[in-house]
LUMTOR-387693 format. One line per 10 residues: number of its first residue (from 1); their letters; for each residue x, y, z of N, C-alpha, C. Coordinates in pm, whole numbers, plus 50000, padded with zeros to 5 digits. Example, Ala and Ser with C-alpha at 12.3 -4.5 7.8 and 13.67 -1.06 7.14 Angstrom:
// LUMTOR-387693
1 = as = 51319 49431 50780 51230 49550 50780 51320 49670 50780 | 51285 49775 50708 51367 49894 50714 51290 50003 50787
***
This chain:
// LUMTOR-387693
1 = mekekkmldk = 63568 35914 32230 63636 35962 32166 63706 36043 32140 | 63666 36179 32225 63678 36309 32300 63848 36316 32371 | 63837 36208 32432 63951 36218 32522 64064 36141 32394 | 64051 36035 32301 64156 35994 32176 64170 36105 32125 | 64047 36185 32089 64153 36336 32014 64207 36455 32028 | 64179 36455 32221 64256 36549 32247 64463 36519 32259 | 64431 36313 32296 64567 36296 32296 64626 36315 32152 | 64556 36275 32003 64566 36284 31918 64574 36451 31874 | 64549 36551 31950 64609 36672 31891 64633 36748 31993 | 64794 36651 32121 64846 36695 32218 64951 36729 32097
11 = kykkaylkls = 65040 36871 32142 65178 36934 32134 65282 36873 32210 | 65360 36755 32123 65441 36771 32234 65664 36853 32187 | 65721 36853 32290 65817 36883 32234 65922 36809 32231 | 66034 36802 32169 66135 36705 32121 66249 36711 32260 | 66323 36632 32218 66409 36612 32298 66525 36468 32245 | 66632 36540 32265 66753 36479 32188 66827 36392 32333 | 66883 36239 32278 66944 36172 32400 67090 36195 32308 | 67199 36296 32371 67363 36311 32286 67449 36233 32327 | 67462 36061 32295 67534 36044 32363 67691 36048 32284 | 67775 35978 32461 67937 35990 32429 68010 35944 32341
21 = ngvtlegrai = 67931 35849 32265 67990 35762 32163 67948 35856 32013 | 67888 35962 32039 67884 36046 31876 67753 36080 31857 | 67696 35906 31871 67546 35910 31844 67446 35992 31876 | 67349 36071 31856 67183 36129 31869 67074 36073 31826 | 67002 36054 31924 66865 35994 31897 66791 36089 31981 | 66658 36092 31862 66534 36198 31869 66397 36122 31929 | 66380 36206 32043 66215 36123 32062 66109 36257 32079 | 65991 36228 32216 65968 36368 32246 65992 36399 32396 | 66011 36491 32436 66025 36523 32607 65912 36445 32681 | 65957 36455 32765 65834 36387 32911 65900 36438 33039
31 = gagvvvsgem = 65814 36436 33103 65830 36492 33278 65909 36682 33249 | 65997 36711 33323 66084 36802 33363 66119 36873 33221 | 66117 36970 33207 66200 37041 33124 66351 37128 33154 | 66425 37005 33205 66547 37022 33200 66696 36940 33124 | 66809 37012 33118 66929 36902 33091 66972 36882 33207 | 67000 36706 33210 67056 36600 33295 67159 36534 33210 | 67255 36511 33272 67365 36427 33191 67345 36286 33294 | 67429 36197 33263 67468 36043 33337 67511 35950 33270 | 67536 35848 33321 67600 35683 33300 67463 35611 33240 | 67496 35571 33144 67342 35485 33044 67399 35355 33120
41 = vfntgmlgys = 67231 35314 33123 67210 35192 33217 67059 35153 33174 | 67033 35024 33196 66905 34974 33159 66912 34884 33254 | 66709 34860 33195 66659 34794 33325 66527 34716 33271 | 66561 34567 33240 66515 34481 33176 66327 34463 33208 | 66304 34510 33320 66197 34443 33416 66023 34475 33318 | 65925 34434 33376 65805 34508 33309 65762 34573 33390 | 65770 34528 33509 65677 34629 33625 65841 34689 33727 | 65763 34712 33790 65896 34819 33914 65915 34930 33875 | 65887 35010 33776 65930 35125 33786 65964 35215 33894 | 65888 35185 33922 65915 35346 34038 65985 35290 34156
51 = eamtdpsylg = 66001 35137 34200 66143 35115 34260 66232 35114 34219 | 66233 35130 34071 66377 35159 34002 66447 35255 34037 | 66344 35357 33961 66346 35493 33952 66422 35566 34130 | 66345 35501 34199 66433 35535 34383 66480 35476 34413 | 66574 35410 34364 66622 35289 34447 66798 35386 34384 | 66855 35414 34571 66969 35442 34509 67106 35420 34460 | 67097 35264 34435 67162 35257 34358 67179 35298 34171 | 67098 35353 34198 67088 35457 34028 67152 35575 34059 | 67185 35608 34104 67209 35784 34166 67310 35767 34043 | 67283 35887 33992 67345 35949 33820 67331 35907 33717
61 = qilvfsfcli = 67247 35808 33702 67256 35710 33592 67123 35817 33534 | 67070 35763 33385 67012 35750 33272 66955 35606 33258 | 66813 35587 33329 66786 35488 33343 66682 35428 33156 | 66717 35324 33091 66657 35298 32988 66547 35164 33056 | 66459 35160 33017 66358 35080 33048 66306 34977 32896 | 66381 34847 32885 66373 34792 32759 66236 34734 32748 | 66132 34744 32863 65993 34719 32797 65941 34811 32735 | 65814 34782 32670 65780 34878 32551 65655 34958 32640 | 65607 34966 32728 65527 35057 32752 65563 35050 32909 | 65581 35158 32947 65628 35241 33140 65502 35275 33165
71 = gnygiplpkd = 65452 35260 33283 65375 35364 33355 65196 35343 33347 | 65188 35201 33308 65074 35166 33296 65004 35159 33414 | 64976 35164 33532 64962 35064 33633 64986 35233 33679 | 65054 35373 33718 65030 35518 33791 65203 35508 33872 | 65154 35568 33941 65247 35570 34080 65191 35595 34202 | 65230 35469 34333 65153 35508 34437 65212 35623 34532 | 65162 35690 34621 65214 35763 34686 65249 35714 34818 | 65385 35792 34903 65428 35737 35011 65314 35756 35116 | 65249 35685 35215 65162 35695 35287 65192 35763 35396 | 65150 35914 35422 65168 35939 35525 65201 35898 35685
81 = gnlfmskghe = 65299 35900 35777 65359 35843 35880 65437 35726 35875 | 65397 35647 35754 65458 35486 35706 65530 35512 35603 | 65667 35608 35608 65721 35629 35496 65827 35513 35452 | 65870 35418 35509 65986 35300 35523 65895 35195 35436 | 65793 35197 35504 65644 35086 35470 65553 35099 35343 | 65594 35227 35256 65546 35241 35149 65580 35164 35015 | 65482 35075 35017 65514 34995 34877 65523 35066 34766 | 65651 35042 34648 65685 35109 34514 65761 35227 34531 | 65838 35229 34639 65945 35334 34661 66051 35299 34723 | 66170 35307 34693 66242 35211 34810 66344 35367 34826
91 = sssiktqgii = 66299 35468 34793 66380 35619 34874 66282 35703 34817 | 66309 35831 34961 66205 35954 34923 66188 36039 34823 | 66256 35991 34750 66256 36069 34583 66325 35953 34463 | 66300 36033 34323 66349 35963 34230 66519 36002 34205 | 66568 35916 34240 66690 35908 34206 66812 35905 34082 | 66775 35861 34017 66836 35863 33823 66787 36012 33774 | 66917 36016 33683 66934 36167 33615 66795 36189 33533 | 66731 36089 33488 66663 36067 33363 66589 35939 33329 | 66512 35948 33262 66478 35787 33201 66426 35786 33025 | 66463 35715 32972 66421 35687 32864 66327 35542 32841
101 = vsdiydncyh = 66191 35570 32759 66118 35457 32745 66035 35474 32619 | 66023 35335 32544 65978 35324 32421 65833 35429 32417 | 65744 35404 32493 65614 35490 32541 65612 35501 32653 | 65510 35563 32693 65447 35564 32822 65314 35587 32834 | 65181 35534 32956 65059 35552 32948 65067 35686 33037 | 64975 35712 32939 64941 35910 32993 64805 35906 33082 | 64829 35989 33211 64740 36002 33292 64712 35858 33376 | 64755 35755 33363 64653 35657 33468 64740 35626 33589 | 64614 35682 33678 64689 35671 33798 64656 35550 33915 | 64755 35559 34006 64780 35412 34082 64640 35388 34160
111 = hdggifleew = 64580 35230 34185 64484 35182 34232 64501 35215 34378 | 64613 35258 34387 64573 35273 34569 64584 35437 34616 | 64558 35495 34519 64596 35685 34575 64714 35717 34464 | 64747 35755 34434 64879 35898 34353 64841 35906 34264 | 64966 35924 34176 64945 36005 34055 65001 35930 33933 | 65011 35958 33801 65091 35918 33690 65196 35980 33630 | 65264 35915 33590 65423 35910 33580 65495 36063 33517 | 65438 36090 33448 65470 36214 33421 65455 36313 33474 | 65327 36311 33530 65332 36457 33645 65431 36425 33772 | 65457 36270 33828 65566 36252 33911 65662 36281 33862
121 = lksqgvpgia = 65736 36252 33762 65867 36331 33663 65870 36473 33691 | 65729 36532 33675 65834 36653 33674 65786 36774 33820 | 65683 36684 33924 65725 36750 34028 65857 36751 34097 | 65931 36592 34030 66027 36599 34103 66199 36647 33999 | 66126 36695 33926 66257 36757 33856 66336 36678 33756 | 66255 36581 33717 66314 36470 33685 66264 36487 33490 | 66391 36468 33396 66328 36443 33260 66310 36315 33160 | 66297 36303 33066 66282 36165 33003 66288 36208 32898 | 66279 36114 32784 66257 36092 32633 66174 35979 32633 | 66028 35960 32500 65990 35865 32520 65948 35858 32359
131 = gidtrylvqm = 65956 35738 32273 65991 35751 32129 66103 35674 32064 | 66174 35654 32167 66304 35571 32114 66310 35422 32106 | 66407 35370 32023 66393 35249 32046 66490 35152 32109 | 66416 35139 32248 66496 35097 32397 66569 34982 32375 | 66514 34907 32294 66624 34774 32291 66728 34812 32196 | 66700 34882 32118 66830 34916 31992 66944 35019 32095 | 66879 35072 32201 66961 35160 32258 67012 35043 32385 | 66959 34948 32416 67037 34819 32542 67116 34808 32453 | 67075 34748 32362 67217 34663 32248 67379 34761 32238 | 67347 34890 32237 67437 34977 32210 67497 34986 32342
141 = iresrnlwgk = 67417 35030 32423 67489 35020 32629 67533 34898 32611 | 67488 34807 32632 67605 34623 32592 67700 34639 32585 | 67751 34669 32467 67861 34686 32326 67937 34803 32389 | 67915 34879 32479 67997 35022 32519 68056 35014 32653 | 68183 34945 32660 68238 34928 32793 68195 35072 32878 | 68242 35217 32836 68172 35281 32894 68081 35425 32806 | 67976 35430 32845 67851 35547 32814 67784 35608 32891 | 67802 35725 32868 67776 35836 32912 67614 35908 32801 | 67550 35959 32825 67457 36031 32789 67408 36170 32852 | 67313 36273 32776 67265 36368 32798 67092 36396 32720
151 = ivpeggkpqd = 66970 36418 32847 66855 36430 32764 66867 36587 32789 | 66859 36632 32653 66766 36785 32610 66707 36819 32576 | 66570 36835 32673 66480 36887 32617 66470 37008 32487 | 66391 37041 32420 66346 37149 32375 66299 37283 32478 | 66373 37388 32459 66366 37467 32573 66425 37430 32732 | 66521 37325 32784 66540 37282 32876 66655 37396 32936 | 66621 37342 33053 66705 37477 33143 66796 37368 33183 | 66934 37451 33290 67052 37360 33305 66976 37293 33455 | 67012 37150 33502 66953 37107 33595 67052 37164 33710 | 66960 37159 33855 66989 37224 33994 67108 37120 34004
161 = knkfeflknf = 67224 37221 34049 67347 37125 34127 67302 37092 34204 | 67197 37155 34299 67235 37138 34476 67104 37019 34494 | 67084 36968 34398 66981 36844 34363 67021 36700 34452 | 67192 36678 34425 67278 36610 34478 67408 36622 34507 | 67473 36612 34599 67589 36694 34663 67704 36639 34529 | 67728 36508 34496 67813 36541 34343 67805 36579 34251 | 67685 36618 34226 67676 36702 34114 67724 36810 34063 | 67793 36880 34215 67873 37011 34203 68025 36991 34118 | 68021 36893 34125 68168 36893 34122 68160 36856 33909 | 68051 36871 33824 67980 36835 33692 67988 37023 33642
171 = qdneyvdpsk = 68061 37044 33515 67990 37136 33436 67868 37078 33388 | 67815 37203 33342 67663 37184 33195 67723 37121 33108 | 67859 37147 33047 67894 37140 32875 68018 36981 32920 | 67981 36866 33008 68048 36777 33035 67954 36665 33080 | 68010 36531 33068 67902 36456 33090 67915 36392 33248 | 67825 36345 33270 67830 36299 33426 67903 36175 33487 | 67990 36120 33472 68008 36002 33539 68007 35970 33678 | 67927 35936 33721 67941 35939 33863 68030 35850 33970 | 68043 35736 33908 68190 35640 33936 68292 35743 34041 | 68336 35866 33936 68454 35927 33952 68434 35995 34113
181 = ynlmpsvstk = 68321 35971 34164 68352 36058 34298 68280 35973 34415 | 68285 35996 34539 68213 35918 34624 68087 35975 34646 | 68019 35885 34598 67853 35913 34615 67779 35907 34793 | 67876 35855 34857 67794 35804 34970 67730 35935 35041 | 67767 36075 35070 67703 36151 35147 67603 36226 35044 | 67564 36190 34910 67476 36216 34830 67336 36114 34861 | 67358 36001 34940 67241 35897 34942 67260 35845 35111 | 67346 35845 35167 67317 35828 35303 67216 35902 35420 | 67177 35826 35518 67096 35885 35614 67215 35979 35698 | 67164 36122 35685 67236 36161 35831 67205 36176 35932
191 = evvkmgkgfk = 67088 36089 35990 67129 36085 36141 67053 35907 36173 | 67062 35872 36247 67047 35700 36302 66890 35739 36257 | 66862 35703 36238 66704 35569 36216 66649 35455 36273 | 66561 35483 36350 66507 35345 36425 66427 35309 36383 | 66382 35185 36337 66235 35139 36259 66194 34979 36357 | 66100 34932 36368 66089 34824 36415 66103 34800 36524 | 66040 34686 36585 66097 34617 36745 66094 34473 36717 | 66194 34450 36790 66279 34323 36822 66356 34286 36890 | 66390 34145 36944 66485 34115 37015 66595 34131 36918 | 66644 34100 36803 66723 34158 36754 66800 34287 36690
201 = kvavidcgak = 66888 34356 36740 66923 34497 36688 67033 34435 36575 | 66971 34470 36464 67057 34480 36299 67073 34656 36275 | 67249 34671 36279 67285 34812 36202 67300 34790 36102 | 67232 34860 35990 67245 34899 35867 67298 34997 35811 | 67431 34985 35774 67512 35105 35729 67427 35123 35588 | 67406 35273 35601 67334 35303 35464 67411 35371 35405 | 67462 35275 35259 67522 35343 35147 67438 35393 35021 | 67320 35423 35080 67212 35381 34978 67111 35349 34926 | 67064 35236 35094 67009 35146 35119 66850 35150 35034 | 66831 35060 35008 66682 35031 34971 66604 35002 35093
211 = wnimrmlmer = 66463 35056 35085 66379 35007 35174 66321 34869 35220 | 66340 34841 35063 66303 34690 35164 66407 34626 35216 | 66550 34639 35237 66593 34595 35344 66516 34584 35444 | 66485 34695 35516 66450 34725 35623 66313 34644 35664 | 66218 34675 35553 66085 34623 35572 66161 34454 35597 | 66183 34409 35495 66200 34274 35522 66297 34241 35621 | 66376 34314 35712 66458 34284 35811 66320 34328 35933 | 66239 34407 35937 66133 34414 36030 66017 34308 36005 | 66037 34238 35937 65922 34130 35911 65966 34016 35966 | 66091 34000 36046 66161 33886 36042 66199 33912 36177
221 = gceahvlpwd = 66100 33977 36253 66112 34036 36405 66217 34101 36449 | 66321 34189 36350 66450 34289 36412 66428 34403 36420 | 66489 34464 36490 66453 34605 36508 66556 34671 36405 | 66545 34730 36324 66708 34784 36227 66719 34910 36311 | 66856 34970 36330 66908 35082 36293 66941 35069 36152 | 66963 35253 36109 67014 35276 36022 67109 35388 36042 | 67215 35328 35973 67326 35427 36020 67368 35522 35906 | 67410 35697 35901 67510 35737 35873 67639 35691 35809 | 67737 35697 35667 67786 35583 35611 67871 35615 35736 | 67931 35763 35791 68052 35815 35809 68003 35762 35969
231 = tdfskiqcdg = 67934 35698 35995 67934 35658 36202 68071 35614 36221 | 68125 35637 36335 68209 35560 36433 68130 35400 36457 | 68163 35337 36367 68105 35176 36380 68199 35119 36545 | 68292 35173 36607 68348 35136 36717 68247 35146 36822 | 68178 35224 36839 68048 35269 36950 67910 35242 36939 | 67876 35177 36814 67758 35046 36826 67733 34975 36856 | 67671 34949 36949 67595 34795 36981 67472 34770 36931 | 67521 34613 36856 67420 34546 36781 67446 34386 36769 | 67385 34319 36754 67352 34202 36725 67428 34155 36595 | 67405 34211 36474 67431 34164 36354 67500 34315 36276
241 = wvisngpgdp = 67510 34291 36140 67496 34395 36053 67502 34383 35915 | 67427 34494 35852 67412 34466 35702 67443 34610 35621 | 67534 34578 35567 67640 34625 35476 67543 34681 35351 | 67486 34761 35289 67363 34792 35220 67452 34799 35029 | 67348 34797 34967 67366 34815 34836 67374 34995 34831 | 67416 35030 34728 67433 35139 34694 67536 35214 34573 | 67513 35306 34534 67559 35375 34401 67716 35338 34400 | 67831 35345 34280 67939 35398 34275 68023 35303 34266 | 68180 35377 34268 68318 35273 34229 68292 35221 34420 | 68329 35079 34445 68311 35065 34609 68460 35150 34674
251 = kntgdlvdri = 68559 35137 34535 68688 35236 34604 68639 35377 34630 | 68572 35449 34612 68570 35557 34577 68454 35556 34702 | 68488 35523 34843 68359 35556 34938 68463 35584 35046 | 68556 35719 35031 68604 35763 35190 68698 35627 35262 | 68714 35649 35356 68753 35562 35518 68668 35430 35503 | 68538 35455 35425 68459 35321 35472 68517 35164 35451 | 68615 35147 35365 68658 35026 35395 68754 34981 35523 | 68809 35079 35535 68867 35058 35674 68813 35024 35792 | 68701 35107 35830 68587 35104 35907 68558 35001 35939 | 68533 34933 35781 68421 34809 35788 68540 34696 35890
261 = kkdvlssnkp = 68660 34694 35826 68746 34599 35880 68831 34621 35985 | 68809 34743 36042 68858 34758 36208 68778 34738 36306 | 68626 34766 36261 68495 34741 36352 68373 34668 36380 | 68372 34638 36210 68272 34546 36187 68310 34436 36198 | 68383 34374 36083 68462 34267 36059 68498 34243 36204 | 68591 34321 36279 68632 34228 36456 68542 34247 36536 | 68405 34263 36528 68320 34247 36550 68260 34108 36560 | 68315 34032 36520 68226 33875 36499 68145 33849 36505 | 67998 33971 36470 67913 33934 36503 67830 33927 36320 | 67695 33846 36305 67697 33817 36164 67675 33947 36091
271 = ilgiclghql = 67734 33979 35934 67696 34024 35870 67661 33993 35708 | 67595 34060 35687 67545 34072 35553 67593 34170 35439 | 67651 34140 35356 67671 34229 35241 67601 34259 35124 | 67583 34325 35065 67473 34329 34963 67491 34458 34828 | 67562 34377 34766 67527 34473 34602 67697 34547 34678 | 67684 34655 34626 67781 34747 34667 67861 34688 34818 | 67752 34639 34899 67831 34602 35056 67873 34495 34999 | 67814 34420 34960 67906 34247 34934 68066 34322 34846 | 68050 34439 34772 68223 34475 34757 68295 34531 34845 | 68266 34676 34957 68282 34689 34986 68331 34611 35145
281 = lslasgaktk = 68263 34507 35166 68292 34351 35297 68409 34261 35192 | 68418 34235 35084 68512 34185 35056 68665 34241 35026 | 68631 34390 34969 68763 34473 34987 68792 34480 35121 | 68716 34497 35178 68790 34513 35366 68844 34328 35423 | 68818 34223 35342 68886 34118 35387 69001 34067 35290 | 69039 34220 35198 69150 34222 35157 69135 34180 34998 | 69038 34121 34956 69017 34093 34809 69006 34265 34738 | 69013 34198 34611 69039 34366 34508 68856 34317 34416 | 68833 34470 34387 68750 34497 34258 68770 34509 34146 | 68645 34500 34060 68725 34501 33924 68586 34592 33852
291 = rlnhghrshn = 68612 34707 33771 68522 34768 33656 68495 34621 33575 | 68348 34580 33537 68347 34486 33458 68286 34556 33306 | 68340 34491 33191 68327 34549 33041 68164 34557 33019 | 68081 34445 33075 67957 34464 33067 67883 34444 33229 | 67812 34550 33223 67725 34539 33370 67656 34460 33411 | 67598 34408 33502 67459 34314 33559 67346 34423 33570 | 67234 34472 33446 67154 34528 33422 67008 34448 33422 | 66992 34368 33524 66845 34323 33447 66764 34253 33581 | 66656 34241 33568 66536 34171 33686 66612 33967 33645 | 66690 33975 33550 66654 33779 33509 66807 33797 33467
301 = qpvfslpekk = 66930 33803 33543 67001 33745 33572 67041 33639 33702 | 67085 33515 33570 67082 33364 33684 67202 33391 33762 | 67217 33319 33872 67331 33256 33930 67301 33164 34026 | 67437 33115 34015 67438 32958 34072 67498 32940 34227 | 67464 32839 34318 67453 32877 34412 67579 32745 34426 | 67721 32786 34464 67815 32605 34460 67754 32518 34579 | 67774 32593 34701 67702 32454 34868 67604 32416 34797 | 67487 32495 34768 67336 32408 34753 67272 32371 34634 | 67463 32379 34534 67421 32372 34400 67273 32351 34321 | 67203 32476 34340 67078 32528 34299 67159 32615 34201
311 = aymssqnhry = 67033 32706 34106 67011 32813 34042 66877 32916 34064 | 66946 33036 34048 66819 33124 34091 66871 33224 34010 | 66735 33287 33968 66693 33433 33927 66711 33533 34012 | 66785 33593 33956 66850 33768 34068 66792 33878 34008 | 66743 33976 34035 66769 34112 34070 66896 34129 34095 | 66932 34233 33965 67082 34340 33934 67062 34416 33906 | 67161 34551 33960 67227 34638 33870 67332 34660 33949 | 67470 34679 33846 67586 34760 33887 67706 34704 33816 | 67815 34751 33817 67900 34738 33710 68019 34694 33777 | 68050 34646 33912 68196 34640 33946 68200 34472 33967
321 = avekssiksd = 68258 34437 34060 68262 34309 34081 68391 34206 34162 | 68416 34133 34244 68476 34087 34260 68610 34014 34240 | 68741 34029 34211 68816 33963 34102 68840 33817 34193 | 68773 33737 34130 68824 33582 34201 68948 33517 34268 | 69012 33623 34183 69173 33563 34231 69202 33579 34329 | 69136 33685 34395 69185 33786 34519 69127 33757 34618 | 69067 33680 34610 68946 33577 34713 69017 33531 34831 | 69034 33542 34970 69116 33479 35049 69093 33377 35077 | 69185 33318 35164 69216 33148 35178 69118 33155 35282 | 69046 33225 35402 68981 33266 35511 68799 33213 35442
331 = welwfenand = 68785 33281 35336 68659 33299 35265 68656 33173 35156 | 68512 33162 35100 68463 33066 35006 68393 33108 34899 | 68387 33115 34754 68316 33146 34659 68132 33078 34681 | 68029 33142 34703 67890 33120 34714 67829 33115 34621 | 67820 33239 34533 67746 33269 34440 67834 33285 34284 | 67822 33249 34205 67851 33258 34082 67784 33300 34006 | 67781 33402 33865 67667 33443 33779 67720 33304 33670 | 67580 33263 33613 67611 33210 33548 67613 33218 33387 | 67573 33351 33373 67662 33405 33242 67808 33428 33182 | 67868 33472 33252 67957 33536 33262 68086 33492 33384
341 = dsveglkhkt = 67996 33354 33522 68141 33308 33606 68203 33435 33668 | 68115 33497 33717 68190 33617 33800 68119 33647 33943 | 68223 33682 33996 68172 33670 34178 67999 33679 34173 | 67939 33631 34284 67813 33671 34339 67787 33698 34488 | 67871 33658 34518 67864 33596 34657 67999 33533 34716 | 67951 33597 34841 68101 33542 34939 68050 33432 35070 | 68138 33390 35134 68088 33332 35246 68241 33285 35324 | 68259 33322 35474 68335 33304 35553 68343 33166 35594 | 68458 33112 35625 68429 32959 35622 68412 32923 35785 | 68423 32977 35853 68424 32951 36009 68322 33106 36078
351 = kpfmsvqfhp = 68372 33203 36052 68269 33305 36071 68158 33350 35986 | 68040 33382 36096 67873 33427 35989 67906 33563 35914 | 68008 33578 35870 68003 33672 35753 67934 33631 35604 | 67847 33692 35573 67809 33663 35417 67764 33776 35325 | 67818 33767 35179 67800 33831 35063 67711 33793 34984 | 67624 33855 34891 67595 33824 34777 67584 34011 34686 | 67642 33970 34522 67652 34090 34486 67457 34121 34361 | 67378 34042 34426 67255 34101 34374 67211 34142 34471 | 67041 34130 34462 66920 34175 34567 66831 34063 34601 | 66875 34021 34736 66807 33938 34779 66687 33992 34870
361 = eassgpndts = 66669 34054 34896 66545 34159 34873 66506 34223 34801 | 66555 34228 34647 66443 34268 34500 66325 34303 34507 | 66312 34398 34485 66199 34506 34474 66243 34604 34376 | 66156 34582 34293 66124 34500 34251 66206 34380 34170 | 66138 34247 34116 66270 34143 34083 66207 34040 34134 | 66247 33949 34091 66187 33757 34180 66269 33806 34322 | 66175 33704 34367 66201 33651 34538 66264 33502 34551 | 66361 33498 34457 66428 33375 34465 66533 33320 34599 | 66581 33464 34571 66667 33447 34684 66646 33550 34830 | 66512 33541 34838 66475 33609 34988 66547 33455 35077
371 = wimdkfvgsi = 66530 33384 35078 66588 33262 35192 66732 33333 35232 | 66784 33417 35181 66903 33473 35278 66885 33587 35361 | 66763 33627 35358 66757 33700 35490 66756 33645 35569 | 66648 33524 35539 66618 33429 35672 66770 33347 35712 | 66856 33327 35623 66961 33308 35657 67052 33401 35776 | 67055 33478 35692 67153 33561 35756 67066 33620 35903 | 66918 33633 35891 66870 33682 36062 66926 33553 36178 | 66841 33428 36071 66879 33293 36157 66997 33285 36246 | 67085 33351 36189 67281 33335 36185 67240 33458 36326 | 67215 33519 36380 67199 33617 36475 67147 33532 36567
381 = kk = 67247 33529 36695 67222 33448 36826 67168 33565 36967 | 67072 33520 37019 67011 33640 37124 67002 33533 37255
***
């Protein structure tokens, strides 16, 4: 009873979500007391909140959790000396600008050692708002072609612009639109990282790679070499390529598309593009990309495989897609989205090149399409 009384007597600061469409919503402040701005996106998962918040694909975005209660199993801490294999994390830090939740569970620690959600937010300098009707907010995001927001806690201080390189382009009084800039320098590794041991050497072009990509490669006996996005690919010796997921507009990635076309496609080694990597590979092949009216942001996006004639559930978070009419004749449509028929995957007709818009390495999310990683690794000849 004493614990419950303390929770009832706890004083909460207010926080406001100010949206670019003129709507302002009020809730209670959680996490760090800083003012942030970003693109409004959502996630439908009941679980996997720490994986989502550390996913580099969410860089520059304010993440709305549609499920009614977040944080009820705490946050696992990365294990010393085993950073890339630490479950519950997809990068070394929170990448979202902030989070919006209907409610959070206070003081709930992870069973395997860790901290609770709000403590984690504060330690990482990330704010949030609780007490908002998140399902109403998700509907608003879905109905808006473009929606940006600001989290303004009572007494909040300006965000540290040095946290991510791209933030230096924005003033405190404007809405942050991460897609306007090249986000690769903010998420990619600065040096080559080698992980695992195996006979098959896979070069992972890090555009904001989720750690589960490397976990799955290592589980399949591969040696993963994680490369900075601006690597000279012509100097890389490998047996296969993975072009990773990541944030932003695939057209705002510097000369990355040209280098993929020149040095990766021409190598004729097996290639797997994932999410942003799918879009980059498609652009390198001569196809075009477009901004979707409604982005795909959920753990339950149905996709249909044309060759296999099977449907799968997939985890997705993207706003851009490949234009179906622009696919070149030497490529074929592999997957379609069952909701809007947009392109979800491509395969080359004669070469071991493949790409998917969704996440076969889903963490969190359904594992229906993990077989794609098997297919890719199996295509690597040694």
